[in-house]
CHARMM internal coordinates of N, CA and C (Angstrom, degrees):
IC EDIT
DIST 1 N 1 CA 1.4473
DIST 1 CA 1 C 1.5376
ANGL 1 N 1 CA 1 C 107.72
DIST 1 C 2 N 1.3117
ANGL 1 CA 1 C 2 N 115.10
DIHE 1 N 1 CA 1 C 2 N 151.56
DIST 2 N 2 CA 1.4378
ANGL 1 C 2 N 2 CA 120.16
DIHE 1 CA 1 C 2 N 2 CA 177.03
DIST 2 CA 2 C 1.5273
ANGL 2 N 2 CA 2 C 107.82
DIHE 1 C 2 N 2 CA 2 C -144.17
DIST 2 C 3 N 1.3182
ANGL 2 CA 2 C 3 N 115.85
DIHE 2 N 2 CA 2 C 3 N 162.35
DIST 3 N 3 CA 1.4399
ANGL 2 C 3 N 3 CA 120.87
DIHE 2 CA 2 C 3 N 3 CA -176.65
DIST 3 CA 3 C 1.5455
ANGL 3 N 3 CA 3 C 112.18
DIHE 2 C 3 N 3 CA 3 C -91.76
DIST 3 C 4 N 1.3139
ANGL 3 CA 3 C 4 N 117.26
DIHE 3 N 3 CA 3 C 4 N -5.64
DIST 4 N 4 CA 1.4611
ANGL 3 C 4 N 4 CA 121.25
DIHE 3 CA 3 C 4 N 4 CA -178.03
DIST 4 CA 4 C 1.5409
ANGL 4 N 4 CA 4 C 110.49
DIHE 3 C 4 N 4 CA 4 C -88.03
DIST 4 C 5 N 1.3142
ANGL 4 CA 4 C 5 N 117.37
DIHE 4 N 4 CA 4 C 5 N 131.07
DIST 5 N 5 CA 1.4463
ANGL 4 C 5 N 5 CA 122.79
DIHE 4 CA 4 C 5 N 5 CA 176.72
DIST 5 CA 5 C 1.5323
ANGL 5 N 5 CA 5 C 108.39
DIHE 4 C 5 N 5 CA 5 C -93.52
DIST 5 C 6 N 1.3166
ANGL 5 CA 5 C 6 N 117.54
DIHE 5 N 5 CA 5 C 6 N 117.84
DIST 6 N 6 CA 1.4733
ANGL 5 C 6 N 6 CA 123.01
DIHE 5 CA 5 C 6 N 6 CA -178.15
DIST 6 CA 6 C 1.5281
ANGL 6 N 6 CA 6 C 107.20
DIHE 5 C 6 N 6 CA 6 C -87.70
DIST 6 C 7 N 1.3226
ANGL 6 CA 6 C 7 N 116.14
DIHE 6 N 6 CA 6 C 7 N 112.68
DIST 7 N 7 CA 1.4379
ANGL 6 C 7 N 7 CA 122.15
DIHE 6 CA 6 C 7 N 7 CA 179.25
DIST 7 CA 7 C 1.5067
ANGL 7 N 7 CA 7 C 108.42
DIHE 6 C 7 N 7 CA 7 C -105.82
DIST 7 C 8 N 1.3230
ANGL 7 CA 7 C 8 N 116.35
DIHE 7 N 7 CA 7 C 8 N 123.18
DIST 8 N 8 CA 1.4557
ANGL 7 C 8 N 8 CA 122.18
DIHE 7 CA 7 C 8 N 8 CA -174.98
DIST 8 CA 8 C 1.5190
ANGL 8 N 8 CA 8 C 111.57
DIHE 7 C 8 N 8 CA 8 C -104.86
DIST 8 C 9 N 1.3111
ANGL 8 CA 8 C 9 N 115.71
DIHE 8 N 8 CA 8 C 9 N 139.60
DIST 9 N 9 CA 1.4776
ANGL 8 C 9 N 9 CA 124.71
DIHE 8 CA 8 C 9 N 9 CA 169.30
DIST 9 CA 9 C 1.5102
ANGL 9 N 9 CA 9 C 106.36
DIHE 8 C 9 N 9 CA 9 C -125.13
DIST 9 C 10 N 1.3343
ANGL 9 CA 9 C 10 N 115.20
DIHE 9 N 9 CA 9 C 10 N 137.68
DIST 10 N 10 CA 1.4508
ANGL 9 C 10 N 10 CA 116.05
DIHE 9 CA 9 C 10 N 10 CA -178.06
DIST 10 CA 10 C 1.5108
ANGL 10 N 10 CA 10 C 114.74
DIHE 9 C 10 N 10 CA 10 C -158.56
DIST 10 C 11 N 1.3235
ANGL 10 CA 10 C 11 N 114.76
DIHE 10 N 10 CA 10 C 11 N 175.83
DIST 11 N 11 CA 1.4519
ANGL 10 C 11 N 11 CA 121.16
DIHE 10 CA 10 C 11 N 11 CA -179.42
DIST 11 CA 11 C 1.4989
ANGL 11 N 11 CA 11 C 110.21
DIHE 10 C 11 N 11 CA 11 C -155.67
DIST 11 C 12 N 1.3458
ANGL 11 CA 11 C 12 N 116.50
DIHE 11 N 11 CA 11 C 12 N 153.39
DIST 12 N 12 CA 1.4399
ANGL 11 C 12 N 12 CA 123.59
DIHE 11 CA 11 C 12 N 12 CA 172.60
DIST 12 CA 12 C 1.5170
ANGL 12 N 12 CA 12 C 109.76
DIHE 11 C 12 N 12 CA 12 C -85.02
DIST 12 C 13 N 1.3329
ANGL 12 CA 12 C 13 N 116.00
DIHE 12 N 12 CA 12 C 13 N 146.62
DIST 13 N 13 CA 1.4805
ANGL 12 C 13 N 13 CA 118.81
DIHE 12 CA 12 C 13 N 13 CA 173.72
DIST 13 CA 13 C 1.5251
ANGL 13 N 13 CA 13 C 108.59
DIHE 12 C 13 N 13 CA 13 C -73.57
DIST 13 C 14 N 1.3272
ANGL 13 CA 13 C 14 N 115.39
DIHE 13 N 13 CA 13 C 14 N 178.23
DIST 14 N 14 CA 1.4724
ANGL 13 C 14 N 14 CA 120.39
DIHE 13 CA 13 C 14 N 14 CA -177.13
DIST 14 CA 14 C 1.5248
ANGL 14 N 14 CA 14 C 112.85
DIHE 13 C 14 N 14 CA 14 C -61.91
DIST 14 C 15 N 1.3178
ANGL 14 CA 14 C 15 N 117.83
DIHE 14 N 14 CA 14 C 15 N -31.90
DIST 15 N 15 CA 1.4572
ANGL 14 C 15 N 15 CA 120.77
DIHE 14 CA 14 C 15 N 15 CA -179.21
DIST 15 CA 15 C 1.5198
ANGL 15 N 15 CA 15 C 111.43
DIHE 14 C 15 N 15 CA 15 C -77.88
DIST 15 C 16 N 1.3291
ANGL 15 CA 15 C 16 N 116.72
DIHE 15 N 15 CA 15 C 16 N -11.73
DIST 16 N 16 CA 1.4770
ANGL 15 C 16 N 16 CA 124.12
DIHE 15 CA 15 C 16 N 16 CA -177.49
DIST 16 CA 16 C 1.5321
ANGL 16 N 16 CA 16 C 111.85
DIHE 15 C 16 N 16 CA 16 C 61.36
DIST 16 C 17 N 1.3536
ANGL 16 CA 16 C 17 N 115.52
DIHE 16 N 16 CA 16 C 17 N 31.32
DIST 17 N 17 CA 1.4397
ANGL 16 C 17 N 17 CA 120.22
DIHE 16 CA 16 C 17 N 17 CA 178.62
DIST 17 CA 17 C 1.5220
ANGL 17 N 17 CA 17 C 112.24
DIHE 16 C 17 N 17 CA 17 C -118.00
DIST 17 C 18 N 1.3516
ANGL 17 CA 17 C 18 N 117.84
DIHE 17 N 17 CA 17 C 18 N -8.83
DIST 18 N 18 CA 1.4602
ANGL 17 C 18 N 18 CA 121.10
DIHE 17 CA 17 C 18 N 18 CA 179.25
DIST 18 CA 18 C 1.5291
ANGL 18 N 18 CA 18 C 109.12
DIHE 17 C 18 N 18 CA 18 C -129.44
DIST 18 C 19 N 1.3312
ANGL 18 CA 18 C 19 N 114.36
DIHE 18 N 18 CA 18 C 19 N 119.43
DIST 19 N 19 CA 1.4593
ANGL 18 C 19 N 19 CA 121.55
DIHE 18 CA 18 C 19 N 19 CA 177.18
DIST 19 CA 19 C 1.5167
ANGL 19 N 19 CA 19 C 108.02
DIHE 18 C 19 N 19 CA 19 C -104.15
DIST 19 C 20 N 1.3121
ANGL 19 CA 19 C 20 N 117.51
DIHE 19 N 19 CA 19 C 20 N 120.08
DIST 20 N 20 CA 1.4692
ANGL 19 C 20 N 20 CA 122.32
DIHE 19 CA 19 C 20 N 20 CA 176.99
DIST 20 CA 20 C 1.5276
ANGL 20 N 20 CA 20 C 109.25
DIHE 19 C 20 N 20 CA 20 C -106.76
DIST 20 C 21 N 1.3224
ANGL 20 CA 20 C 21 N 115.03
DIHE 20 N 20 CA 20 C 21 N 122.54
DIST 21 N 21 CA 1.4757
ANGL 20 C 21 N 21 CA 122.20
DIHE 20 CA 20 C 21 N 21 CA -179.68
DIST 21 CA 21 C 1.5207
ANGL 21 N 21 CA 21 C 108.66
DIHE 20 C 21 N 21 CA 21 C -112.92
DIST 21 C 22 N 1.3184
ANGL 21 CA 21 C 22 N 115.96
DIHE 21 N 21 CA 21 C 22 N 124.30
DIST 22 N 22 CA 1.4684
ANGL 21 C 22 N 22 CA 123.58
DIHE 21 CA 21 C 22 N 22 CA -179.94
DIST 22 CA 22 C 1.5238
ANGL 22 N 22 CA 22 C 109.19
DIHE 21 C 22 N 22 CA 22 C -104.25
DIST 22 C 23 N 1.3360
ANGL 22 CA 22 C 23 N 116.15
DIHE 22 N 22 CA 22 C 23 N 140.30
DIST 23 N 23 CA 1.4773
ANGL 22 C 23 N 23 CA 120.90
DIHE 22 CA 22 C 23 N 23 CA 176.34
DIST 23 CA 23 C 1.5251
ANGL 23 N 23 CA 23 C 108.91
DIHE 22 C 23 N 23 CA 23 C -156.44
DIST 23 C 24 N 1.3019
ANGL 23 CA 23 C 24 N 115.70
DIHE 23 N 23 CA 23 C 24 N 175.58
DIST 24 N 24 CA 1.4628
ANGL 23 C 24 N 24 CA 122.44
DIHE 23 CA 23 C 24 N 24 CA 175.76
DIST 24 CA 24 C 1.5189
ANGL 24 N 24 CA 24 C 110.01
DIHE 23 C 24 N 24 CA 24 C -130.36
DIST 24 C 25 N 1.3265
ANGL 24 CA 24 C 25 N 114.66
DIHE 24 N 24 CA 24 C 25 N 146.16
DIST 25 N 25 CA 1.4631
ANGL 24 C 25 N 25 CA 120.48
DIHE 24 CA 24 C 25 N 25 CA 178.41
DIST 25 CA 25 C 1.5104
ANGL 25 N 25 CA 25 C 109.35
DIHE 24 C 25 N 25 CA 25 C -164.11
DIST 25 C 26 N 1.3131
ANGL 25 CA 25 C 26 N 115.44
DIHE 25 N 25 CA 25 C 26 N 179.39
DIST 26 N 26 CA 1.4571
ANGL 25 C 26 N 26 CA 120.18
DIHE 25 CA 25 C 26 N 26 CA -179.46
DIST 26 CA 26 C 1.5356
ANGL 26 N 26 CA 26 C 109.68
DIHE 25 C 26 N 26 CA 26 C -65.47
DIST 26 C 27 N 1.3310
ANGL 26 CA 26 C 27 N 114.81
DIHE 26 N 26 CA 26 C 27 N 142.57
DIST 27 N 27 CA 1.4667
ANGL 26 C 27 N 27 CA 118.17
DIHE 26 CA 26 C 27 N 27 CA 175.50
DIST 27 CA 27 C 1.5235
ANGL 27 N 27 CA 27 C 110.18
DIHE 26 C 27 N 27 CA 27 C -71.85
DIST 27 C 28 N 1.2787
ANGL 27 CA 27 C 28 N 117.68
DIHE 27 N 27 CA 27 C 28 N 176.70
DIST 28 N 28 CA 1.4580
ANGL 27 C 28 N 28 CA 121.53
DIHE 27 CA 27 C 28 N 28 CA -173.40
DIST 28 CA 28 C 1.5394
ANGL 28 N 28 CA 28 C 113.37
DIHE 27 C 28 N 28 CA 28 C -62.05
DIST 28 C 29 N 1.3145
ANGL 28 CA 28 C 29 N 116.93
DIHE 28 N 28 CA 28 C 29 N -29.52
DIST 29 N 29 CA 1.4766
ANGL 28 C 29 N 29 CA 119.97
DIHE 28 CA 28 C 29 N 29 CA 178.65
DIST 29 CA 29 C 1.5366
ANGL 29 N 29 CA 29 C 110.83
DIHE 28 C 29 N 29 CA 29 C -89.14
DIST 29 C 30 N 1.3116
ANGL 29 CA 29 C 30 N 116.57
DIHE 29 N 29 CA 29 C 30 N 0.54
DIST 30 N 30 CA 1.4539
ANGL 29 C 30 N 30 CA 123.30
DIHE 29 CA 29 C 30 N 30 CA 179.88
DIST 30 CA 30 C 1.5165
ANGL 30 N 30 CA 30 C 113.43
DIHE 29 C 30 N 30 CA 30 C 56.16
DIST 30 C 31 N 1.3399
ANGL 30 CA 30 C 31 N 115.27
DIHE 30 N 30 CA 30 C 31 N 34.85
DIST 31 N 31 CA 1.4600
ANGL 30 C 31 N 31 CA 121.30
DIHE 30 CA 30 C 31 N 31 CA -177.90
DIST 31 CA 31 C 1.5159
ANGL 31 N 31 CA 31 C 112.74
DIHE 30 C 31 N 31 CA 31 C -108.62
DIST 31 C 32 N 1.3302
ANGL 31 CA 31 C 32 N 118.02
DIHE 31 N 31 CA 31 C 32 N -14.30
DIST 32 N 32 CA 1.4562
ANGL 31 C 32 N 32 CA 120.88
DIHE 31 CA 31 C 32 N 32 CA -177.48
DIST 32 CA 32 C 1.5228
ANGL 32 N 32 CA 32 C 109.28
DIHE 31 C 32 N 32 CA 32 C -158.19
DIST 32 C 33 N 1.3150
ANGL 32 CA 32 C 33 N 116.69
DIHE 32 N 32 CA 32 C 33 N 165.98
DIST 33 N 33 CA 1.4515
ANGL 32 C 33 N 33 CA 122.77
DIHE 32 CA 32 C 33 N 33 CA 175.16
DIST 33 CA 33 C 1.5197
ANGL 33 N 33 CA 33 C 108.35
DIHE 32 C 33 N 33 CA 33 C -83.69
DIST 33 C 34 N 1.3242
ANGL 33 CA 33 C 34 N 116.92
DIHE 33 N 33 CA 33 C 34 N 137.81
DIST 34 N 34 CA 1.4586
ANGL 33 C 34 N 34 CA 123.14
DIHE 33 CA 33 C 34 N 34 CA -180.00
DIST 34 CA 34 C 1.5200
ANGL 34 N 34 CA 34 C 107.92
DIHE 33 C 34 N 34 CA 34 C -129.06
DIST 34 C 35 N 1.3306
ANGL 34 CA 34 C 35 N 114.90
DIHE 34 N 34 CA 34 C 35 N 159.63
DIST 35 N 35 CA 1.4665
ANGL 34 C 35 N 35 CA 122.16
DIHE 34 CA 34 C 35 N 35 CA 174.81
DIST 35 CA 35 C 1.5158
ANGL 35 N 35 CA 35 C 108.76
DIHE 34 C 35 N 35 CA 35 C -91.58
DIST 35 C 36 N 1.3356
ANGL 35 CA 35 C 36 N 115.34
DIHE 35 N 35 CA 35 C 36 N 138.74
DIST 36 N 36 CA 1.4409
ANGL 35 C 36 N 36 CA 123.17
DIHE 35 CA 35 C 36 N 36 CA 179.15
DIST 36 CA 36 C 1.5032
ANGL 36 N 36 CA 36 C 110.17
DIHE 35 C 36 N 36 CA 36 C -127.94
DIST 36 C 37 N 1.3401
ANGL 36 CA 36 C 37 N 116.62
DIHE 36 N 36 CA 36 C 37 N 156.13
DIST 37 N 37 CA 1.4352
ANGL 36 C 37 N 37 CA 122.04
DIHE 36 CA 36 C 37 N 37 CA 169.88
DIST 37 CA 37 C 1.5210
ANGL 37 N 37 CA 37 C 109.24
DIHE 36 C 37 N 37 CA 37 C -135.88
DIST 37 C 38 N 1.3458
ANGL 37 CA 37 C 38 N 114.47
DIHE 37 N 37 CA 37 C 38 N 138.34
DIST 38 N 38 CA 1.4455
ANGL 37 C 38 N 38 CA 121.42
DIHE 37 CA 37 C 38 N 38 CA 166.81
DIST 38 CA 38 C 1.5085
ANGL 38 N 38 CA 38 C 105.85
DIHE 37 C 38 N 38 CA 38 C -111.65
DIST 38 C 39 N 1.3187
ANGL 38 CA 38 C 39 N 117.31
DIHE 38 N 38 CA 38 C 39 N 126.28
DIST 39 N 39 CA 1.4573
ANGL 38 C 39 N 39 CA 122.66
DIHE 38 CA 38 C 39 N 39 CA -176.37
DIST 39 CA 39 C 1.5321
ANGL 39 N 39 CA 39 C 106.65
DIHE 38 C 39 N 39 CA 39 C -118.71
DIST 39 C 40 N 1.3312
ANGL 39 CA 39 C 40 N 115.35
DIHE 39 N 39 CA 39 C 40 N 117.90
DIST 40 N 40 CA 1.4482
ANGL 39 C 40 N 40 CA 121.17
DIHE 39 CA 39 C 40 N 40 CA -179.27
DIST 40 CA 40 C 1.5217
ANGL 40 N 40 CA 40 C 108.56
DIHE 39 C 40 N 40 CA 40 C -108.76
DIST 40 C 41 N 1.3283
ANGL 40 CA 40 C 41 N 115.36
DIHE 40 N 40 CA 40 C 41 N 122.32
DIST 41 N 41 CA 1.4652
ANGL 40 C 41 N 41 CA 120.92
DIHE 40 CA 40 C 41 N 41 CA 179.32
DIST 41 CA 41 C 1.5370
ANGL 41 N 41 CA 41 C 108.54
DIHE 40 C 41 N 41 CA 41 C -108.32
DIST 41 C 42 N 1.3338
ANGL 41 CA 41 C 42 N 115.44
DIHE 41 N 41 CA 41 C 42 N 125.81
DIST 42 N 42 CA 1.4628
ANGL 41 C 42 N 42 CA 122.33
DIHE 41 CA 41 C 42 N 42 CA 178.37
DIST 42 CA 42 C 1.5129
ANGL 42 N 42 CA 42 C 107.52
DIHE 41 C 42 N 42 CA 42 C -91.20
DIST 42 C 43 N 1.3209
ANGL 42 CA 42 C 43 N 116.18
DIHE 42 N 42 CA 42 C 43 N 93.93
DIST 43 N 43 CA 1.4701
ANGL 42 C 43 N 43 CA 123.09
DIHE 42 CA 42 C 43 N 43 CA -175.88
DIST 43 CA 43 C 1.5300
ANGL 43 N 43 CA 43 C 108.90
DIHE 42 C 43 N 43 CA 43 C -74.08
DIST 43 C 44 N 1.3179
ANGL 43 CA 43 C 44 N 117.77
DIHE 43 N 43 CA 43 C 44 N -45.75
DIST 44 N 44 CA 1.4618
ANGL 43 C 44 N 44 CA 123.40
DIHE 43 CA 43 C 44 N 44 CA 176.64
DIST 44 CA 44 C 1.5420
ANGL 44 N 44 CA 44 C 107.76
DIHE 43 C 44 N 44 CA 44 C -158.02
DIST 44 C 45 N 1.2976
ANGL 44 CA 44 C 45 N 116.04
DIHE 44 N 44 CA 44 C 45 N -179.55
DIST 45 N 45 CA 1.4745
ANGL 44 C 45 N 45 CA 119.26
DIHE 44 CA 44 C 45 N 45 CA 179.27
DIST 45 CA 45 C 1.5355
ANGL 45 N 45 CA 45 C 111.27
DIHE 44 C 45 N 45 CA 45 C -64.16
DIST 45 C 46 N 1.3421
ANGL 45 CA 45 C 46 N 116.51
DIHE 45 N 45 CA 45 C 46 N -21.68
DIST 46 N 46 CA 1.4526
ANGL 45 C 46 N 46 CA 121.02
DIHE 45 CA 45 C 46 N 46 CA -178.02
DIST 46 CA 46 C 1.5083
ANGL 46 N 46 CA 46 C 115.03
DIHE 45 C 46 N 46 CA 46 C -109.17
DIST 46 C 47 N 1.3529
ANGL 46 CA 46 C 47 N 118.47
DIHE 46 N 46 CA 46 C 47 N 3.82
DIST 47 N 47 CA 1.4564
ANGL 46 C 47 N 47 CA 121.09
DIHE 46 CA 46 C 47 N 47 CA -175.99
DIST 47 CA 47 C 1.5047
ANGL 47 N 47 CA 47 C 111.23
DIHE 46 C 47 N 47 CA 47 C -145.65
DIST 47 C 48 N 1.3249
ANGL 47 CA 47 C 48 N 115.43
DIHE 47 N 47 CA 47 C 48 N 126.92
DIST 48 N 48 CA 1.4650
ANGL 47 C 48 N 48 CA 122.46
DIHE 47 CA 47 C 48 N 48 CA 173.22
DIST 48 CA 48 C 1.5086
ANGL 48 N 48 CA 48 C 108.94
DIHE 47 C 48 N 48 CA 48 C -130.64
DIST 48 C 49 N 1.3357
ANGL 48 CA 48 C 49 N 115.74
DIHE 48 N 48 CA 48 C 49 N 149.28
DIST 49 N 49 CA 1.4514
ANGL 48 C 49 N 49 CA 120.97
DIHE 48 CA 48 C 49 N 49 CA 177.01
DIST 49 CA 49 C 1.5097
ANGL 49 N 49 CA 49 C 108.22
DIHE 48 C 49 N 49 CA 49 C -123.59
DIST 49 C 50 N 1.3390
ANGL 49 CA 49 C 50 N 117.91
DIHE 49 N 49 CA 49 C 50 N 129.39
DIST 50 N 50 CA 1.4462
ANGL 49 C 50 N 50 CA 121.37
DIHE 49 CA 49 C 50 N 50 CA 174.63
DIST 50 CA 50 C 1.5252
ANGL 50 N 50 CA 50 C 109.79
DIHE 49 C 50 N 50 CA 50 C -115.18
DIST 50 C 51 N 1.3026
ANGL 50 CA 50 C 51 N 114.96
DIHE 50 N 50 CA 50 C 51 N 129.07
DIST 51 N 51 CA 1.4606
ANGL 50 C 51 N 51 CA 121.93
DIHE 50 CA 50 C 51 N 51 CA 177.50
DIST 51 CA 51 C 1.5236
ANGL 51 N 51 CA 51 C 108.46
DIHE 50 C 51 N 51 CA 51 C -118.51
DIST 51 C 52 N 1.3236
ANGL 51 CA 51 C 52 N 116.67
DIHE 51 N 51 CA 51 C 52 N 137.55
DIST 52 N 52 CA 1.4364
ANGL 51 C 52 N 52 CA 121.08
DIHE 51 CA 51 C 52 N 52 CA 175.75
DIST 52 CA 52 C 1.5358
ANGL 52 N 52 CA 52 C 109.51
DIHE 51 C 52 N 52 CA 52 C -117.00
DIST 52 C 53 N 1.3321
ANGL 52 CA 52 C 53 N 115.71
DIHE 52 N 52 CA 52 C 53 N 140.37
DIST 53 N 53 CA 1.4527
ANGL 52 C 53 N 53 CA 120.38
DIHE 52 CA 52 C 53 N 53 CA 179.46
DIST 53 CA 53 C 1.5258
ANGL 53 N 53 CA 53 C 110.62
DIHE 52 C 53 N 53 CA 53 C -145.67
DIST 53 C 54 N 1.3226
ANGL 53 CA 53 C 54 N 113.97
DIHE 53 N 53 CA 53 C 54 N 156.95
DIST 54 N 54 CA 1.4773
ANGL 53 C 54 N 54 CA 123.14
DIHE 53 CA 53 C 54 N 54 CA -179.83
DIST 54 CA 54 C 1.5279
ANGL 54 N 54 CA 54 C 107.56
DIHE 53 C 54 N 54 CA 54 C -122.13
DIST 54 C 55 N 1.3041
ANGL 54 CA 54 C 55 N 115.80
DIHE 54 N 54 CA 54 C 55 N 144.19
DIST 55 N 55 CA 1.4708
ANGL 54 C 55 N 55 CA 121.94
DIHE 54 CA 54 C 55 N 55 CA 176.71
DIST 55 CA 55 C 1.5117
ANGL 55 N 55 CA 55 C 108.25
DIHE 54 C 55 N 55 CA 55 C -82.69
DIST 55 C 56 N 1.3323
ANGL 55 CA 55 C 56 N 116.90
DIHE 55 N 55 CA 55 C 56 N 117.25
DIST 56 N 56 CA 1.4567
ANGL 55 C 56 N 56 CA 121.47
DIHE 55 CA 55 C 56 N 56 CA -177.70
DIST 56 CA 56 C 1.5154
ANGL 56 N 56 CA 56 C 112.40
DIHE 55 C 56 N 56 CA 56 C -79.83
DIST 56 C 57 N 1.3192
ANGL 56 CA 56 C 57 N 115.38
DIHE 56 N 56 CA 56 C 57 N 168.43
DIST 57 N 57 CA 1.4778
ANGL 56 C 57 N 57 CA 121.89
DIHE 56 CA 56 C 57 N 57 CA 178.21
DIST 57 CA 57 C 1.5208
ANGL 57 N 57 CA 57 C 112.46
DIHE 56 C 57 N 57 CA 57 C -59.44
DIST 57 C 58 N 1.3554
ANGL 57 CA 57 C 58 N 115.42
DIHE 57 N 57 CA 57 C 58 N -24.17
DIST 58 N 58 CA 1.4629
ANGL 57 C 58 N 58 CA 119.73
DIHE 57 CA 57 C 58 N 58 CA -179.30
DIST 58 CA 58 C 1.5306
ANGL 58 N 58 CA 58 C 112.98
DIHE 57 C 58 N 58 CA 58 C -85.29
DIST 58 C 59 N 1.3552
ANGL 58 CA 58 C 59 N 116.18
DIHE 58 N 58 CA 58 C 59 N 1.72
DIST 59 N 59 CA 1.4619
ANGL 58 C 59 N 59 CA 120.84
DIHE 58 CA 58 C 59 N 59 CA 178.18
DIST 59 CA 59 C 1.5258
ANGL 59 N 59 CA 59 C 114.02
DIHE 58 C 59 N 59 CA 59 C 85.83
DIST 59 C 60 N 1.3272
ANGL 59 CA 59 C 60 N 117.91
DIHE 59 N 59 CA 59 C 60 N 4.80
DIST 60 N 60 CA 1.4500
ANGL 59 C 60 N 60 CA 121.85
DIHE 59 CA 59 C 60 N 60 CA 178.92
DIST 60 CA 60 C 1.5299
ANGL 60 N 60 CA 60 C 110.44
DIHE 59 C 60 N 60 CA 60 C -105.67
DIST 60 C 61 N 1.3462
ANGL 60 CA 60 C 61 N 114.85
DIHE 60 N 60 CA 60 C 61 N 145.19
DIST 61 N 61 CA 1.4497
ANGL 60 C 61 N 61 CA 120.51
DIHE 60 CA 60 C 61 N 61 CA 179.02
DIST 61 CA 61 C 1.5478
ANGL 61 N 61 CA 61 C 107.78
DIHE 60 C 61 N 61 CA 61 C -78.80
DIST 61 C 62 N 1.3335
ANGL 61 CA 61 C 62 N 116.78
DIHE 61 N 61 CA 61 C 62 N 135.49
DIST 62 N 62 CA 1.4559
ANGL 61 C 62 N 62 CA 123.03
DIHE 61 CA 61 C 62 N 62 CA 177.00
DIST 62 CA 62 C 1.5211
ANGL 62 N 62 CA 62 C 108.80
DIHE 61 C 62 N 62 CA 62 C -117.70
DIST 62 C 63 N 1.3178
ANGL 62 CA 62 C 63 N 116.77
DIHE 62 N 62 CA 62 C 63 N 114.42
DIST 63 N 63 CA 1.4601
ANGL 62 C 63 N 63 CA 120.92
DIHE 62 CA 62 C 63 N 63 CA 178.77
DIST 63 CA 63 C 1.5256
ANGL 63 N 63 CA 63 C 108.76
DIHE 62 C 63 N 63 CA 63 C -74.25
DIST 63 C 64 N 1.3259
ANGL 63 CA 63 C 64 N 116.53
DIHE 63 N 63 CA 63 C 64 N 135.02
DIST 64 N 64 CA 1.4604
ANGL 63 C 64 N 64 CA 119.55
DIHE 63 CA 63 C 64 N 64 CA -178.93
DIST 64 CA 64 C 1.5480
ANGL 64 N 64 CA 64 C 112.11
DIHE 63 C 64 N 64 CA 64 C -126.85
DIST 64 C 65 N 1.3426
ANGL 64 CA 64 C 65 N 117.37
DIHE 64 N 64 CA 64 C 65 N -5.41
DIST 65 N 65 CA 1.4596
ANGL 64 C 65 N 65 CA 118.12
DIHE 64 CA 64 C 65 N 65 CA 179.32
DIST 65 CA 65 C 1.5303
ANGL 65 N 65 CA 65 C 110.26
DIHE 64 C 65 N 65 CA 65 C -154.19
DIST 65 C 66 N 1.3321
ANGL 65 CA 65 C 66 N 115.65
DIHE 65 N 65 CA 65 C 66 N 142.22
DIST 66 N 66 CA 1.4655
ANGL 65 C 66 N 66 CA 122.08
DIHE 65 CA 65 C 66 N 66 CA 170.00
DIST 66 CA 66 C 1.5209
ANGL 66 N 66 CA 66 C 107.25
DIHE 65 C 66 N 66 CA 66 C -135.16
DIST 66 C 67 N 1.3287
ANGL 66 CA 66 C 67 N 115.96
DIHE 66 N 66 CA 66 C 67 N 133.86
DIST 67 N 67 CA 1.4670
ANGL 66 C 67 N 67 CA 121.51
DIHE 66 CA 66 C 67 N 67 CA 177.58
DIST 67 CA 67 C 1.5175
ANGL 67 N 67 CA 67 C 109.08
DIHE 66 C 67 N 67 CA 67 C -131.93
DIST 67 C 68 N 1.3228
ANGL 67 CA 67 C 68 N 117.00
DIHE 67 N 67 CA 67 C 68 N 133.68
DIST 68 N 68 CA 1.4537
ANGL 67 C 68 N 68 CA 122.78
DIHE 67 CA 67 C 68 N 68 CA 175.98
DIST 68 CA 68 C 1.5159
ANGL 68 N 68 CA 68 C 107.25
DIHE 67 C 68 N 68 CA 68 C -105.44
DIST 68 C 69 N 1.3177
ANGL 68 CA 68 C 69 N 115.39
DIHE 68 N 68 CA 68 C 69 N 129.10
DIST 69 N 69 CA 1.4685
ANGL 68 C 69 N 69 CA 122.04
DIHE 68 CA 68 C 69 N 69 CA 177.35
DIST 69 CA 69 C 1.5225
ANGL 69 N 69 CA 69 C 106.77
DIHE 68 C 69 N 69 CA 69 C -111.47
DIST 69 C 70 N 1.3448
ANGL 69 CA 69 C 70 N 116.72
DIHE 69 N 69 CA 69 C 70 N 124.80
DIST 70 N 70 CA 1.4452
ANGL 69 C 70 N 70 CA 121.24
DIHE 69 CA 69 C 70 N 70 CA -178.55
DIST 70 CA 70 C 1.5365
ANGL 70 N 70 CA 70 C 108.52
DIHE 69 C 70 N 70 CA 70 C -130.72
DIST 70 C 71 N 1.3189
ANGL 70 CA 70 C 71 N 114.30
DIHE 70 N 70 CA 70 C 71 N 137.64
DIST 71 N 71 CA 1.4590
ANGL 70 C 71 N 71 CA 120.72
DIHE 70 CA 70 C 71 N 71 CA 177.54
DIST 71 CA 71 C 1.5214
ANGL 71 N 71 CA 71 C 109.27
DIHE 70 C 71 N 71 CA 71 C -83.52
DIST 71 C 72 N 1.3189
ANGL 71 CA 71 C 72 N 116.23
DIHE 71 N 71 CA 71 C 72 N 131.59
DIST 72 N 72 CA 1.4746
ANGL 71 C 72 N 72 CA 121.97
DIHE 71 CA 71 C 72 N 72 CA 173.70
DIST 72 CA 72 C 1.5156
ANGL 72 N 72 CA 72 C 108.22
DIHE 71 C 72 N 72 CA 72 C -93.53
DIST 72 C 73 N 1.2973
ANGL 72 CA 72 C 73 N 116.25
DIHE 72 N 72 CA 72 C 73 N 132.88
DIST 73 N 73 CA 1.4681
ANGL 72 C 73 N 73 CA 119.90
DIHE 72 CA 72 C 73 N 73 CA 179.59
DIST 73 CA 73 C 1.5018
ANGL 73 N 73 CA 73 C 110.57
DIHE 72 C 73 N 73 CA 73 C -96.45
END
COOR INIT
IC SEED 1 N 1 CA 1 C
IC BUILD
């Protein structure tokens, strides 16, 4: 549990296959607020990929997680 409320704002790309969600939260050292993105790619009806990244001090996004979601039939 944490005391920070993560508020997301996002949009679909033109192909409507990639949803990018922007938010802010504590950085990994919990010393400052950082920008985060969760990017959900709709590969097919049975497969989605979610990538999470943080904006580094150098201004570059650093991906720290990838998850594949697959439907079992």
